[in-house]
BAPA-323802 format. One record per residue (C-alpha): residue in three letters; x, y, z. Coordinates in Angstrom, 2 decimals. Layout:
REM BAPA-323802
Ala	X	Y	Z
...
END
This chain:
REM BAPA-323802
Met	-5.40	32.02	-16.20
Arg	-1.54	31.76	-17.42
Arg	-0.45	31.32	-13.64
Leu	-3.09	28.77	-13.18
Thr	-2.21	26.98	-16.51
Leu	1.68	27.04	-15.66
Leu	0.63	25.67	-11.97
Leu	-1.21	22.77	-13.31
Thr	1.31	21.89	-16.13
Cys	3.70	21.34	-13.31
Thr	1.39	19.81	-10.93
Leu	-0.79	17.19	-12.97
Leu	-0.17	13.92	-12.23
Ala	2.70	13.86	-14.59
Val	2.09	15.55	-17.91
Pro	5.02	14.96	-19.86
Gly	6.30	17.53	-22.39
Gly	4.81	17.50	-25.76
Thr	1.30	16.34	-24.73
Leu	-0.04	19.40	-23.12
Ala	-2.15	20.55	-25.98
Gln	-4.24	17.20	-25.60
Asp	-4.16	16.40	-22.00
Leu	-4.66	20.08	-20.45
Pro	-7.15	22.14	-22.88
Glu	-6.18	25.86	-22.08
Ser	-9.38	26.83	-23.63
Ser	-11.45	25.42	-20.45
Pro	-10.18	27.55	-17.62
Gln	-13.21	26.72	-15.58
Ala	-12.61	23.12	-16.09
Ile	-8.95	23.59	-15.27
Ala	-9.77	25.09	-12.17
Ala	-11.88	22.58	-10.98
His	-9.39	20.12	-11.86
Ala	-6.79	22.06	-9.77
Glu	-8.96	21.76	-6.73
Gly	-9.04	18.02	-7.17
Leu	-5.31	17.90	-7.13
Arg	-5.14	19.89	-4.12
Ala	-7.32	17.38	-2.26
Tyr	-5.37	14.47	-4.02
Leu	-1.86	15.56	-2.89
Ala	-3.43	16.10	0.89
Gln	-4.50	12.36	0.33
Asp	-8.06	13.33	0.83
Tyr	-9.18	11.05	-2.07
Arg	-13.08	11.12	-1.38
Ala	-13.06	14.89	-1.32
Ala	-11.13	15.05	-4.68
Ile	-13.42	13.25	-6.76
Pro	-16.21	15.54	-7.18
His	-13.57	17.97	-8.46
Phe	-12.42	15.95	-10.90
Leu	-15.96	14.80	-12.19
Arg	-16.93	18.54	-12.39
Ala	-13.70	19.30	-14.55
His	-14.90	16.77	-16.99
Glu	-18.49	17.79	-16.92
Leu	-17.60	21.52	-17.59
Asp	-15.37	20.36	-20.66
Pro	-16.25	16.84	-22.05
Thr	-13.07	16.96	-24.04
Phe	-11.07	16.94	-20.82
Tyr	-10.35	13.26	-19.90
Val	-7.35	13.44	-17.45
Pro	-9.71	14.11	-14.70
Leu	-11.46	10.96	-15.04
Phe	-8.33	9.19	-14.97
Val	-7.11	10.84	-11.79
Ala	-10.75	10.32	-10.33
Ala	-10.39	6.54	-10.76
Leu	-6.99	6.64	-9.07
Asn	-8.52	8.54	-6.22
Ala	-11.62	6.20	-5.95
Gly	-9.18	3.31	-5.76
Asn	-7.24	4.85	-3.15
Ala	-10.36	5.65	-1.00
Gly	-11.36	1.81	-1.40
Met	-14.40	3.02	-3.28
Thr	-14.34	-0.20	-5.31
Ala	-17.45	-0.07	-7.40
Thr	-16.94	3.68	-8.11
Ala	-13.46	2.91	-9.18
Asp	-14.55	-0.03	-11.35
Ser	-16.84	2.22	-13.03
Leu	-14.61	5.05	-13.73
Trp	-11.81	2.74	-15.08
Asp	-14.41	1.28	-17.45
Val	-15.12	4.75	-18.91
Val	-11.42	5.71	-18.80
Ala	-10.57	2.36	-20.74
Lys	-13.45	2.76	-23.34
Asn	-12.18	6.43	-23.96
Arg	-8.35	5.54	-24.21
Ser	-8.27	7.15	-27.73
His	-8.88	10.61	-26.54
Phe	-5.54	10.55	-24.32
Ser	-1.82	10.94	-25.06
Asp	0.42	8.27	-25.45
Tyr	1.73	8.84	-21.91
Tyr	-1.73	8.34	-20.59
Gln	-2.80	5.60	-22.88
Arg	0.29	3.32	-21.72
Leu	-0.59	4.11	-18.00
Ile	-4.55	3.25	-18.56
Asp	-3.19	-0.10	-19.98
Ile	-1.07	-0.89	-16.90
Tyr	-3.60	0.08	-14.53
Val	-6.52	-1.98	-16.15
Met	-4.09	-5.06	-16.64
Arg	-3.18	-4.95	-12.99
Arg	-6.78	-4.47	-12.09
Asn	-8.22	-7.08	-13.88
Gly	-5.59	-9.85	-12.83
Gly	-3.59	-9.74	-16.05
Asp	-0.13	-10.51	-16.66
Trp	1.72	-8.92	-13.62
Ala	5.27	-9.28	-15.53
Lys	4.01	-7.77	-18.52
Ser	2.58	-4.74	-16.30
Met	5.84	-4.35	-14.83
Glu	7.73	-4.12	-18.41
Leu	4.99	-1.54	-19.51
Ala	5.51	0.25	-16.16
Arg	9.42	0.54	-16.53
Ser	9.11	1.47	-20.19
Val	6.65	4.39	-19.68
Ala	8.80	5.70	-16.79
Met	12.03	5.23	-18.82
Asp	10.44	7.11	-21.72
Tyr	9.19	9.88	-19.78
Pro	11.72	10.75	-17.11
Gly	10.88	13.23	-14.22
Thr	7.27	12.21	-14.50
Lys	5.07	10.38	-11.94
Ala	5.38	7.10	-14.00
Asn	8.60	7.00	-12.24
Tyr	6.98	7.04	-8.73
Asn	4.45	4.41	-10.04
Tyr	7.10	2.10	-11.04
Ala	8.89	2.66	-7.75
Leu	5.54	1.73	-6.10
Trp	5.20	-1.40	-8.14
Ser	8.85	-2.52	-7.96
Asn	8.33	-2.85	-4.10
Ser	5.22	-4.74	-4.51
Asp	6.89	-6.89	-6.96
Gly	9.81	-7.65	-4.70
Arg	12.29	-5.57	-6.36
Pro	13.26	-2.45	-4.04
Arg	16.47	-1.85	-5.66
Glu	14.45	-1.01	-8.82
Ala	12.20	1.19	-6.87
Leu	15.18	3.15	-5.44
Glu	16.66	3.48	-8.98
Ala	13.31	4.86	-10.13
Leu	13.16	7.36	-7.43
Thr	16.70	8.67	-8.49
Arg	14.99	9.99	-11.50
Leu	12.50	12.34	-9.22
Asp	13.25	15.21	-6.79
Pro	10.76	15.50	-3.85
Asp	11.13	19.24	-3.85
Lys	10.25	19.65	-7.74
Glu	7.06	18.58	-9.49
Pro	5.57	16.45	-9.81
Met	6.87	15.00	-6.21
Lys	6.55	18.26	-4.46
Gly	4.04	18.16	-1.73
Trp	3.75	14.15	-2.55
Phe	4.14	12.34	0.72
Ser	3.78	8.96	-0.52
Tyr	7.32	9.52	-2.15
Phe	9.02	9.21	1.13
Ala	6.74	6.31	2.06
Val	7.82	3.98	-1.10
Lys	11.59	5.42	-0.37
Cys	11.51	4.44	3.23
Asn	9.99	1.15	2.73
Ala	12.36	0.21	-0.16
Leu	15.42	1.16	2.08
His	14.07	-0.82	4.85
Trp	13.72	-3.90	2.62
Val	17.22	-3.80	1.23
Gly	18.55	-3.39	4.93
Asp	19.66	0.07	4.56
Tyr	18.29	0.98	7.93
Ala	20.60	4.21	8.51
Gly	19.34	5.56	4.96
Glu	15.88	4.57	5.95
Leu	16.16	6.68	9.03
Gln	17.61	9.74	7.02
Cys	14.67	9.27	4.56
Ala	12.20	9.33	7.58
Arg	13.91	12.45	9.12
Asp	13.63	14.22	5.65
Ala	9.99	13.32	5.49
Val	9.71	14.90	8.93
Gln	11.33	18.14	7.98
Arg	9.06	18.58	4.89
Phe	5.82	17.30	6.40
Pro	6.10	18.13	10.58
Asp	2.49	17.88	10.97
Arg	2.37	14.29	9.42
Gly	2.05	11.72	11.96
Ala	3.10	9.13	9.56
Ala	6.31	10.85	8.70
His	6.88	10.43	12.56
Tyr	6.02	6.65	12.34
Phe	8.82	6.35	9.51
Val	11.27	7.49	12.24
Ala	9.97	5.09	14.60
Glu	10.02	2.14	12.37
Ala	13.54	2.89	11.36
Leu	14.89	3.30	14.89
Ala	13.04	-0.19	15.59
Ala	15.05	-1.88	12.62
Gln	18.13	-0.55	14.37
Gly	17.22	-2.20	17.63
Arg	16.59	1.28	19.33
Gly	13.25	0.25	20.90
Pro	12.94	3.16	23.55
Glu	13.60	5.99	20.77
Ala	11.19	4.23	18.75
Ser	8.42	4.32	21.09
Glu	9.26	7.93	21.63
Ala	9.00	8.54	17.74
Leu	5.43	6.80	17.92
Glu	4.38	9.09	20.69
Glu	5.28	11.85	18.27
Ala	3.13	10.55	15.59
Leu	0.23	9.85	17.74
Lys	0.23	13.40	18.55
Arg	-0.99	14.09	14.99
Pro	-3.90	11.66	14.88
Glu	-5.49	13.38	11.82
Lys	-2.25	13.16	9.79
Leu	-1.66	9.35	10.34
Ala	-2.14	8.71	6.31
Gly	-5.06	6.41	6.98
Tyr	-3.62	4.24	9.60
Ser	-5.01	4.11	13.22
Pro	-3.17	4.55	16.19
Gly	-3.92	1.08	17.21
Ala	-2.39	-0.29	13.63
Met	0.82	1.96	14.30
His	1.38	0.42	17.84
Gly	0.85	-3.03	16.34
Ala	3.16	-2.73	13.41
Leu	5.85	-1.15	15.61
Gly	5.56	-3.94	17.87
Leu	6.12	-6.19	14.79
Glu	9.07	-4.44	13.79
Met	10.37	-4.58	17.31
Leu	10.02	-8.32	17.68
Thr	11.81	-8.91	14.23
His	14.67	-6.68	14.83
Gly	15.41	-7.63	18.31
Cys	14.24	-4.75	20.61
Gly	13.15	-7.04	23.19
Glu	9.98	-8.84	23.69
Asp	8.54	-7.05	26.54
Ile	8.41	-3.70	24.76
Ala	7.22	-5.26	21.55
Asp	4.64	-7.06	23.23
Gly	3.78	-3.90	24.98
His	2.91	-2.15	21.70
Leu	1.02	-5.19	20.40
Ala	-1.23	-5.22	23.57
Lys	-1.78	-1.40	23.05
Ala	-2.94	-2.36	19.43
Val	-5.72	-4.76	20.84
Ala	-6.77	-2.43	23.59
Phe	-7.16	0.54	21.16
Tyr	-9.82	-1.66	19.06
Glu	-11.58	-2.92	22.08
Ala	-11.97	0.79	23.17
Leu	-13.77	1.69	20.08
Pro	-17.26	3.16	20.20
Ala	-19.74	0.57	18.83
Asp	-20.25	2.44	15.47
Glu	-16.76	2.80	14.83
Ala	-15.72	-1.09	15.70
Glu	-18.37	-1.89	12.93
Ala	-16.64	-0.42	10.20
Asn	-15.12	-2.82	7.84
Ala	-11.76	-1.61	8.11
Met	-11.62	-1.44	11.82
Arg	-13.09	-4.92	12.04
Arg	-10.30	-6.41	9.76
Gln	-7.62	-4.47	11.88
Gln	-8.98	-5.63	15.18
Ala	-8.88	-9.37	13.86
Phe	-5.57	-8.95	12.65
Trp	-3.96	-7.37	15.82
Leu	-5.64	-10.30	18.06
Tyr	-3.73	-12.66	15.80
Ala	-0.62	-10.79	16.10
Asn	-0.92	-10.55	19.67
Gly	-1.22	-14.52	20.01
Asp	-5.28	-14.46	20.72
Tyr	-5.93	-16.65	17.95
Gln	-9.37	-18.23	19.03
Lys	-10.84	-14.93	19.29
Ala	-9.25	-13.79	16.01
Tyr	-10.68	-16.77	14.35
Gln	-14.05	-15.91	15.70
Lys	-14.04	-12.27	14.49
Leu	-12.71	-13.60	10.98
Gln	-15.45	-16.20	10.54
Asp	-17.91	-13.08	10.94
Ile	-16.15	-11.11	8.43
Asp	-15.81	-13.62	5.67
Ala	-19.44	-14.39	5.93
Asp	-20.15	-10.68	5.43
Leu	-17.41	-9.46	3.12
Gly	-14.93	-12.41	1.97
Ser	-12.28	-10.88	0.47
Ile	-8.95	-12.69	-0.38
Trp	-7.48	-11.36	2.66
Asp	-10.41	-12.19	4.97
Lys	-10.24	-15.78	3.59
Gly	-6.69	-16.18	3.80
Tyr	-6.43	-15.03	7.62
Leu	-9.44	-16.98	8.25
Gly	-7.47	-20.31	7.17
Val	-4.29	-19.02	9.15
Thr	-6.01	-18.32	12.28
Ala	-7.96	-21.52	12.02
Ala	-4.75	-23.31	11.76
Leu	-3.40	-21.65	14.96
Ala	-6.76	-22.13	16.91
Gly	-6.42	-25.78	16.32
Asn	-9.16	-26.11	13.48
Arg	-6.71	-28.10	11.05
Thr	-9.41	-29.10	8.76
Lys	-10.76	-25.65	8.04
Ala	-7.08	-24.28	7.42
Glu	-6.61	-27.18	4.83
Glu	-9.91	-26.40	3.25
Val	-8.96	-22.81	2.65
Arg	-5.39	-23.95	1.51
Thr	-7.05	-26.10	-1.04
Ala	-9.33	-23.55	-2.32
Phe	-6.56	-21.10	-3.03
Leu	-4.46	-23.63	-4.78
Ala	-7.63	-24.75	-6.80
Gly	-7.93	-21.01	-8.00
Glu	-11.38	-20.85	-6.37
Ile	-10.50	-17.63	-4.41
Thr	-8.01	-15.77	-6.68
Pro	-6.89	-16.47	-10.11
Arg	-3.51	-15.14	-9.49
Ala	-1.12	-17.88	-9.12
Glu	1.35	-15.86	-7.09
Val	-1.42	-14.81	-4.76
Gln	-2.51	-18.43	-4.36
His	0.95	-19.43	-3.42
Tyr	1.56	-16.58	-0.92
Trp	-1.29	-17.62	0.98
Ala	-0.60	-21.36	0.69
Ala	2.77	-20.72	2.23
Leu	1.39	-18.78	5.06
Leu	-1.52	-21.57	5.52
Ser	1.54	-24.27	5.40
Ala	3.53	-22.43	7.84
Ala	0.51	-22.21	10.14
Leu	-0.04	-25.85	9.84
Asp	3.48	-26.58	10.81
Glu	4.40	-27.75	7.18
Arg	7.58	-25.91	6.86
Asp	8.71	-27.68	3.58
Ala	5.49	-27.31	2.17
Ala	5.81	-23.49	3.09
Ala	9.23	-23.26	1.42
Ala	7.97	-24.89	-1.80
His	5.14	-22.24	-1.89
Phe	7.78	-19.37	-1.29
Lys	9.55	-20.18	-4.39
Gln	6.50	-19.67	-6.36
Thr	5.70	-16.18	-4.89
Trp	7.46	-13.10	-3.91
Ser	7.55	-11.48	-0.60
Asn	6.53	-7.72	0.17
Val	8.07	-5.32	2.75
Asn	5.93	-6.72	5.40
Ser	6.86	-10.32	5.02
His	9.81	-10.37	7.31
Ala	7.51	-9.25	10.06
Glu	4.27	-11.58	9.41
Pro	3.33	-12.82	12.57
Val	2.80	-16.61	11.48
Leu	6.12	-16.63	9.61
Leu	8.01	-15.29	12.68
Leu	6.45	-17.66	14.72
Lys	6.59	-20.72	12.59
Met	9.52	-20.30	10.25
Gly	12.11	-18.25	12.39
Ser	15.60	-18.67	10.96
His	14.42	-21.46	8.57
Pro	17.01	-21.08	5.48
Ala	13.80	-21.04	2.92
Phe	12.18	-17.98	4.98
Gln	15.25	-16.12	4.74
Glu	15.85	-16.45	1.32
Tyr	12.03	-15.80	0.72
Val	12.23	-12.19	2.46
Lys	15.47	-11.16	0.44
Pro	14.72	-8.60	-2.30
Arg	14.55	-10.26	-5.58
Gly	15.86	-7.07	-7.45
END
């Protein structure tokens, strides 16, 4: 029992010192054991499998609320939107049962999920990371700093964590965040070292080998990048949720962006399209695969077919992503009226209430419509992400435009 308790004290999302009596009820060994099973699945990124263990832990001890928090995280990671919404509702209503550390994290997650003040959520994330050094709050802040256009802050937050010690030990996503941040600030040598560190610790992870491929592509080393991708594809069950087609496509865009040569880059984009065309019908109809197929058709320049597929997806699903790319591909396929209609809907707040997201899509749509000055104006009202420098429509339409180059720089 004591050994299991000590294990969980280290492994729990990030239980800070001084809160264990509330967050980890040692009087409930069966609940703790169920929670431990959930954490093992969580660390392995088997998010769906993790959820029943966490729910069981709370069922065994209704005073043990941390499992519900982690179950909500897993549901979100697994794309189980309705389940995540339900769990976050329960967690928020029981906020008073959590320690200060978790209460603050709950406030951040609920705010971000409900489209609240993004800047305020970042301030809260920064404060909890600083107040609880060595906890997973620092990883969260690094992750969100990347999405907020601040990769240097992400790298600083990660210095307060050790990938070989709890709570990062066995946490593969630490390397994903670090490699992405290094890529964004242009430290490609550092990115390659980060990727190789990930391979050393997780040799069976296809995604780790993909990080090596991306870092090599960023250095213009196309053939070596292709070899690294082949290593990744030998481990298809460990691609961290990415399909082989998506990895071919993403590497192709990186190669185009960093001057590896159009022939080798186009070859990977063509393989991405071929992968989805060869899927069995039942797999091809999965929502994630439909979206990926449409995106890689678009990235490979088949705008008309991508537009047609996105029309079907939007009719069925209608997410922000679907509507945004529907407008972008409409413009590139020659349907200017539809693209302008989508842009107007974004800017009117009909698709999303968040201004920065409205302007992000307005920027892409303006670029697709060859309105480069309008795109530049929208760039100033949003922020880029690590993938923006390789966004197909921006590569195609903005290229070396000064406003685009300024946009893709880190903000902090």
